[in-house]
Jmol script that loads the backbone (N, CA, C; Angstrom):
load data "model"
ATOM      1  N   MET A   1      -7.699  31.013  -0.400  1.00  0.00           N
ATOM      2  CA  MET A   1      -6.952  29.821  -1.703  1.00  0.00           C
ATOM      3  C   MET A   1      -7.954  28.738  -1.457  1.00  0.00           C
ATOM      4  N   THR A   2      -8.181  28.545  -3.057  1.00  0.00           N
ATOM      5  CA  THR A   2      -9.299  27.187  -3.039  1.00  0.00           C
ATOM      6  C   THR A   2      -7.788  26.538  -3.783  1.00  0.00           C
ATOM      7  N   GLN A   3      -8.705  24.795  -3.649  1.00  0.00           N
ATOM      8  CA  GLN A   3      -7.341  23.568  -3.652  1.00  0.00           C
ATOM      9  C   GLN A   3      -7.788  23.007  -5.015  1.00  0.00           C
ATOM     10  N   ASN A   4      -7.431  23.451  -5.613  1.00  0.00           N
ATOM     11  CA  ASN A   4      -8.202  22.537  -6.813  1.00  0.00           C
ATOM     12  C   ASN A   4      -8.134  21.954  -7.246  1.00  0.00           C
ATOM     13  N   VAL A   5      -6.223  21.217  -6.671  1.00  0.00           N
ATOM     14  CA  VAL A   5      -5.794  19.889  -6.721  1.00  0.00           C
ATOM     15  C   VAL A   5      -5.192  19.567  -5.355  1.00  0.00           C
ATOM     16  N   VAL A   6      -5.557  18.527  -4.813  1.00  0.00           N
ATOM     17  CA  VAL A   6      -5.100  18.014  -3.894  1.00  0.00           C
ATOM     18  C   VAL A   6      -4.781  16.610  -3.891  1.00  0.00           C
ATOM     19  N   LEU A   7      -3.618  16.212  -3.713  1.00  0.00           N
ATOM     20  CA  LEU A   7      -2.715  14.406  -3.961  1.00  0.00           C
ATOM     21  C   LEU A   7      -2.361  14.043  -2.545  1.00  0.00           C
ATOM     22  N   ARG A   8      -2.879  12.990  -2.640  1.00  0.00           N
ATOM     23  CA  ARG A   8      -2.321  11.998  -1.205  1.00  0.00           C
ATOM     24  C   ARG A   8      -1.930  10.644  -1.661  1.00  0.00           C
ATOM     25  N   ALA A   9      -0.489  10.663  -1.166  1.00  0.00           N
ATOM     26  CA  ALA A   9      -0.147   8.936  -1.592  1.00  0.00           C
ATOM     27  C   ALA A   9       0.757   8.423  -0.280  1.00  0.00           C
ATOM     28  N   SER A  10       0.626   7.563  -0.072  1.00  0.00           N
ATOM     29  CA  SER A  10       0.549   6.635   0.916  1.00  0.00           C
ATOM     30  C   SER A  10       1.441   4.837   0.373  1.00  0.00           C
ATOM     31  N   VAL A  11       2.234   5.088   1.065  1.00  0.00           N
ATOM     32  CA  VAL A  11       2.803   3.129   1.169  1.00  0.00           C
ATOM     33  C   VAL A  11       2.655   2.856   2.726  1.00  0.00           C
ATOM     34  N   ALA A  12       2.900   0.675   2.704  1.00  0.00           N
ATOM     35  CA  ALA A  12       2.881   0.336   3.320  1.00  0.00           C
ATOM     36  C   ALA A  12       3.243  -1.166   2.612  1.00  0.00           C
ATOM     37  N   VAL A  13       4.130  -2.022   3.937  1.00  0.00           N
ATOM     38  CA  VAL A  13       4.783  -2.821   4.152  1.00  0.00           C
ATOM     39  C   VAL A  13       4.452  -4.106   5.497  1.00  0.00           C
ATOM     40  N   PHE A  14       4.336  -4.793   4.913  1.00  0.00           N
ATOM     41  CA  PHE A  14       3.718  -5.698   5.895  1.00  0.00           C
ATOM     42  C   PHE A  14       4.256  -7.086   5.805  1.00  0.00           C
ATOM     43  N   GLU A  15       4.813  -6.705   7.175  1.00  0.00           N
ATOM     44  CA  GLU A  15       6.211  -8.256   7.182  1.00  0.00           C
ATOM     45  C   GLU A  15       5.479  -8.984   8.018  1.00  0.00           C
ATOM     46  N   PRO A  16       5.178 -10.085   7.573  1.00  0.00           N
ATOM     47  CA  PRO A  16       4.030 -11.499   8.390  1.00  0.00           C
ATOM     48  C   PRO A  16       5.099 -11.878   9.377  1.00  0.00           C
ATOM     49  N   GLY A  17       4.313 -12.578  10.611  1.00  0.00           N
ATOM     50  CA  GLY A  17       4.675 -13.490  10.903  1.00  0.00           C
ATOM     51  C   GLY A  17       4.491 -14.856  11.148  1.00  0.00           C
ATOM     52  N   ASP A  18       5.222 -15.674  12.074  1.00  0.00           N
ATOM     53  CA  ASP A  18       5.241 -17.673  11.622  1.00  0.00           C
ATOM     54  C   ASP A  18       3.396 -17.832  11.149  1.00  0.00           C
ATOM     55  N   GLY A  19       2.760 -16.843  12.124  1.00  0.00           N
ATOM     56  CA  GLY A  19       1.302 -17.414  11.622  1.00  0.00           C
ATOM     57  C   GLY A  19       1.087 -17.038  10.365  1.00  0.00           C
ATOM     58  N   PHE A  20       1.020 -15.936   9.950  1.00  0.00           N
ATOM     59  CA  PHE A  20       0.548 -15.813   8.395  1.00  0.00           C
ATOM     60  C   PHE A  20       1.016 -16.842   8.108  1.00  0.00           C
ATOM     61  N   GLY A  21       2.431 -17.377   7.735  1.00  0.00           N
ATOM     62  CA  GLY A  21       3.306 -18.127   6.770  1.00  0.00           C
ATOM     63  C   GLY A  21       3.344 -18.720   7.037  1.00  0.00           C
ATOM     64  N   ASP A  22       2.702 -19.368   8.443  1.00  0.00           N
ATOM     65  CA  ASP A  22       1.899 -21.124   8.419  1.00  0.00           C
ATOM     66  C   ASP A  22      -0.146 -20.926   7.187  1.00  0.00           C
ATOM     67  N   LEU A  23      -1.311 -19.969   7.104  1.00  0.00           N
ATOM     68  CA  LEU A  23      -1.736 -19.576   6.163  1.00  0.00           C
ATOM     69  C   LEU A  23      -2.150 -19.738   5.011  1.00  0.00           C
ATOM     70  N   PHE A  24      -0.570 -18.497   4.734  1.00  0.00           N
ATOM     71  CA  PHE A  24      -0.250 -18.196   3.465  1.00  0.00           C
ATOM     72  C   PHE A  24       0.660 -18.233   3.181  1.00  0.00           C
ATOM     73  N   GLN A  25       1.344 -18.209   1.551  1.00  0.00           N
ATOM     74  CA  GLN A  25       2.357 -18.972   0.611  1.00  0.00           C
ATOM     75  C   GLN A  25       2.753 -17.644  -0.005  1.00  0.00           C
ATOM     76  N   ALA A  26       3.860 -16.709   0.252  1.00  0.00           N
ATOM     77  CA  ALA A  26       4.749 -16.414  -1.242  1.00  0.00           C
ATOM     78  C   ALA A  26       4.779 -16.671  -1.809  1.00  0.00           C
ATOM     79  N   THR A  27       4.661 -16.115  -3.501  1.00  0.00           N
ATOM     80  CA  THR A  27       5.269 -17.297  -4.419  1.00  0.00           C
ATOM     81  C   THR A  27       6.289 -16.695  -4.130  1.00  0.00           C
ATOM     82  N   ASN A  28       6.880 -15.673  -4.425  1.00  0.00           N
ATOM     83  CA  ASN A  28       8.400 -14.890  -4.385  1.00  0.00           C
ATOM     84  C   ASN A  28       9.024 -14.770  -3.916  1.00  0.00           C
ATOM     85  N   ARG A  29      10.075 -14.671  -3.192  1.00  0.00           N
ATOM     86  CA  ARG A  29      11.022 -14.411  -2.755  1.00  0.00           C
ATOM     87  C   ARG A  29      11.255 -14.167  -1.170  1.00  0.00           C
ATOM     88  N   ASP A  30      10.714 -12.603  -1.875  1.00  0.00           N
ATOM     89  CA  ASP A  30      10.730 -11.730  -0.924  1.00  0.00           C
ATOM     90  C   ASP A  30       9.409 -12.253   0.499  1.00  0.00           C
ATOM     91  N   ASP A  31       9.601 -11.932   1.517  1.00  0.00           N
ATOM     92  CA  ASP A  31       8.340 -11.864   2.618  1.00  0.00           C
ATOM     93  C   ASP A  31       7.706 -11.449   2.431  1.00  0.00           C
ATOM     94  N   ARG A  32       8.129  -9.986   2.478  1.00  0.00           N
ATOM     95  CA  ARG A  32       6.979  -9.120   2.329  1.00  0.00           C
ATOM     96  C   ARG A  32       6.444  -8.234   1.520  1.00  0.00           C
ATOM     97  N   PHE A  33       5.301  -7.623   2.202  1.00  0.00           N
ATOM     98  CA  PHE A  33       4.034  -6.953   1.143  1.00  0.00           C
ATOM     99  C   PHE A  33       4.191  -5.894   1.023  1.00  0.00           C
ATOM    100  N   TYR A  34       4.024  -5.394  -0.339  1.00  0.00           N
ATOM    101  CA  TYR A  34       3.783  -3.996  -0.452  1.00  0.00           C
ATOM    102  C   TYR A  34       2.825  -3.739  -0.821  1.00  0.00           C
ATOM    103  N   SER A  35       2.070  -2.444  -0.649  1.00  0.00           N
ATOM    104  CA  SER A  35       1.219  -1.600  -0.959  1.00  0.00           C
ATOM    105  C   SER A  35       1.145  -0.277  -1.646  1.00  0.00           C
ATOM    106  N   VAL A  36       0.611   0.695  -2.159  1.00  0.00           N
ATOM    107  CA  VAL A  36       0.869   1.532  -2.939  1.00  0.00           C
ATOM    108  C   VAL A  36       0.067   2.499  -2.957  1.00  0.00           C
ATOM    109  N   LEU A  37      -0.319   3.244  -2.659  1.00  0.00           N
ATOM    110  CA  LEU A  37      -1.906   3.687  -3.613  1.00  0.00           C
ATOM    111  C   LEU A  37      -2.476   5.940  -3.311  1.00  0.00           C
ATOM    112  N   LEU A  38      -2.238   6.141  -4.070  1.00  0.00           N
ATOM    113  CA  LEU A  38      -2.470   7.094  -5.110  1.00  0.00           C
ATOM    114  C   LEU A  38      -4.058   7.956  -4.969  1.00  0.00           C
ATOM    115  N   ASN A  39      -4.064   8.597  -4.451  1.00  0.00           N
ATOM    116  CA  ASN A  39      -5.692   9.652  -4.576  1.00  0.00           C
ATOM    117  C   ASN A  39      -5.026  11.342  -4.841  1.00  0.00           C
ATOM    118  N   ALA A  40      -6.398  11.333  -5.575  1.00  0.00           N
ATOM    119  CA  ALA A  40      -6.476  12.835  -6.883  1.00  0.00           C
ATOM    120  C   ALA A  40      -7.607  13.339  -6.741  1.00  0.00           C
ATOM    121  N   VAL A  41      -7.768  14.045  -6.256  1.00  0.00           N
ATOM    122  CA  VAL A  41      -8.969  15.301  -6.053  1.00  0.00           C
ATOM    123  C   VAL A  41      -9.079  16.299  -7.298  1.00  0.00           C
ATOM    124  N   LEU A  42      -9.733  16.601  -8.313  1.00  0.00           N
ATOM    125  CA  LEU A  42      -8.803  17.434  -8.674  1.00  0.00           C
ATOM    126  C   LEU A  42     -10.866  18.358  -9.326  1.00  0.00           C
ATOM    127  N   THR A  43     -10.787  19.664  -9.479  1.00  0.00           N
ATOM    128  CA  THR A  43     -12.287  20.422  -8.315  1.00  0.00           C
ATOM    129  C   THR A  43     -11.703  21.953  -9.634  1.00  0.00           C
ATOM    130  N   PHE A  44     -12.851  22.017 -10.285  1.00  0.00           N
ATOM    131  CA  PHE A  44     -13.236  22.519 -11.206  1.00  0.00           C
ATOM    132  C   PHE A  44     -13.870  24.145 -11.102  1.00  0.00           C
TER     133      PHE A  44
END
end "model"
wireframe off; spacefill off
backbone 0.3
color backbone group
């Protein structure tokens, strides 16, 4: 078997502590930061 299509996905949530809040301020009301990644490899 060959892998013609390979998909990878990941989601991460960062909940900063007080020290991070002292250095950077979030502009929205939610203090969490989100990251969503999608990777697709197509082979023919």
